[in-house]
C-alpha angles and dihedrals in degrees: 000000000000091000089056093048101041107018133228095297093065094044092048088052091050092050090048090056093050102265104117093164091055094209105122125109086239088067090055089052090049090049092052090049092050090050090050090051091049090050091050090050092049092048091050091050093049091046090053090050091049091049090051091050092049090050091049091047089054091050091051091048089052091050092049091048091051092049091048091051091048092050091047091053096043120094113226 
């Protein structure tokens, strides 16, 4: 049951600290902390992806602006 709720990483940590049955409330606290760390990592990854998309959007806007200026100055 704990393996299903918290995953192998938490149970491996519990075993490392001498709790092979993985039933203590300390394990639950460790599990919550691991989940928080995973959430922080996911948020950081998504934020990096968003930042990259914003930067790319700015580059594309600059390219569109340059093309528009070129077309406006060209005689057709």
